[in-house]
C-alpha positions in Angstrom: 13.1 -13.1 -16.3 10.7 -12.0 -19.1 7.6 -14.0 -18.3 5.7 -12.0 -20.9 6.0 -8.8 -19.0 7.8 -5.6 -20.0 10.1 -4.1 -17.3 7.5 -1.4 -16.6 4.8 -3.9 -16.0 7.1 -6.1 -13.9 8.2 -3.2 -11.7 4.5 -2.1 -11.3 3.7 -5.7 -10.2 6.6 -5.6 -7.8 5.4 -2.3 -6.2 1.9 -3.6 -5.8 2.9 -6.9 -4.3 5.6 -5.5 -2.0 3.3 -2.7 -0.6 1.6 -3.1 2.8 -2.0 -4.0 2.9 -4.8 -3.9 5.4 -7.1 -1.1 4.5 -9.8 -3.4 3.1 -9.3 -5.8 6.0 -9.9 -3.0 8.4 -13.1 -2.2 6.6 -14.3 -5.8 6.6 -13.5 -6.2 10.3 -15.5 -3.0 11.1 -18.4 -4.1 8.9 -18.7 -7.6 10.3 -17.8 -6.6 13.9 -14.5 -8.7 14.0 -11.4 -7.9 15.9 -10.9 -4.4 14.5 -8.1 -3.5 17.0 -6.0 -6.4 15.9 -6.5 -5.5 12.2 -5.6 -1.8 12.7 -2.6 -2.8 14.8 -1.3 -5.1 12.1 -2.0 -2.5 9.4 -0.1 0.1 11.4 2.8 -2.1 12.1 3.1 -3.3 8.5 2.9 0.3 7.2 5.5 1.6 9.6 7.9 -1.3 8.7 7.2 -0.7 5.0 9.1 2.6 5.2 12.3 0.6 5.3 11.3 -2.7 3.9 9.4 -1.6 0.8 12.5 -0.1 -0.9 14.6 -3.0 0.3 12.1 -5.5 -1.2 12.0 -3.5 -4.5 15.8 -3.4 -4.7 16.1 -7.1 -4.0 13.2 -8.3 -6.3 14.1 -6.0 -9.2 17.7 -7.2 -8.9 16.6 -10.8 -9.0 14.2 -10.3 -11.8 16.0 -7.9 -14.0 19.6 -7.6 -12.8 21.3 -4.4 -11.6 21.3 -2.6 -14.9 18.3 -4.2 -16.6 18.5 -6.6 -19.5 20.7 -4.8 -22.0 19.7 -7.0 -24.9 15.9 -6.5 -24.8 13.7 -4.2 -26.7 12.1 -2.9 -23.6 12.1 0.8 -23.1 14.9 2.1 -20.9 16.5 -1.3 -20.8 20.0 0.2 -20.6 19.3 2.1 -17.4 18.9 0.8 -14.0 15.4 -0.7 -13.6 14.9 0.6 -10.1 15.3 4.2 -11.2 11.9 3.9 -12.9 10.2 3.7 -9.5 8.8 7.0 -8.1 9.9 6.6 -4.5 8.6 10.1 -3.6 5.0 9.0 -4.5 5.5 5.7 -2.6 6.7 7.5 0.6 3.8 10.1 0.2 1.3 7.2 0.1 2.9 5.6 3.2 2.9 9.0 5.0 -0.8 9.5 4.2 -1.7 6.0 5.6 0.4 6.6 8.7 -1.2 10.0 9.3 -4.7 8.4 8.9 -3.9 5.7 11.4 -2.5 8.2 13.9 -5.4 10.6 13.5 -7.9 7.7 14.0 -6.1 6.5 17.1 -6.0 10.1 18.4 -9.6 10.7 17.7 -10.6 7.4 19.3 -8.6 8.1 22.4 -9.7 11.6 23.0 -13.3 11.4 21.8 -15.0 8.9 24.0 -18.5 9.9 22.9 -20.7 7.0 21.7 -22.3 9.3 19.1 -18.8 10.2 17.6 -17.8 6.6 17.5 -21.0 5.6 15.7 -20.7 8.4 13.2 -17.0 7.6 12.6 -18.0 3.9 12.0 -20.7 4.9 9.5 -18.2 7.3 7.8 -15.7 4.5 7.5 -18.2 2.1 6.1 -19.4 4.6 3.6 -15.7 5.3 2.6 -15.1 1.6 2.1 -18.1 1.2 -0.1 -17.1 4.2 -2.1 -13.5 2.8 -2.5 -14.9 -0.5 -3.8 -17.1 1.3 -6.3 -14.2 3.5 -7.4 -12.1 0.5 -7.9 -14.8 -1.2 -10.0 -15.4 1.9 -12.1 -11.7 2.7 -12.6 
């Protein structure tokens, strides 16, 4: 149960590992000319499913790791309250909404803008965004 982590660190680790992935895989697929359509489809599906499955996973894993009410005998902060109440579900759902909106707008743009110039500029913009995200992750 403890594993050297406070409850806050444990819940943060649960949120990160239970969250859907795929943004970087889409970028790598685009950069190396792999099957981008498959990668985007899998990212979209995992993101849509995460609307229901992310909270379910957090409830299940936090219950298994910390019990329903947290460990009442520990010195962790907020140990008496329910552990899951420390998760900001509003921010989680906002992040999921932003990813879904980006996927839908990308699909819409790709469907209605059949210009080769637009597709090339969108690909370059996506590549630049991926590089900037990696640099931001390194600096932060």
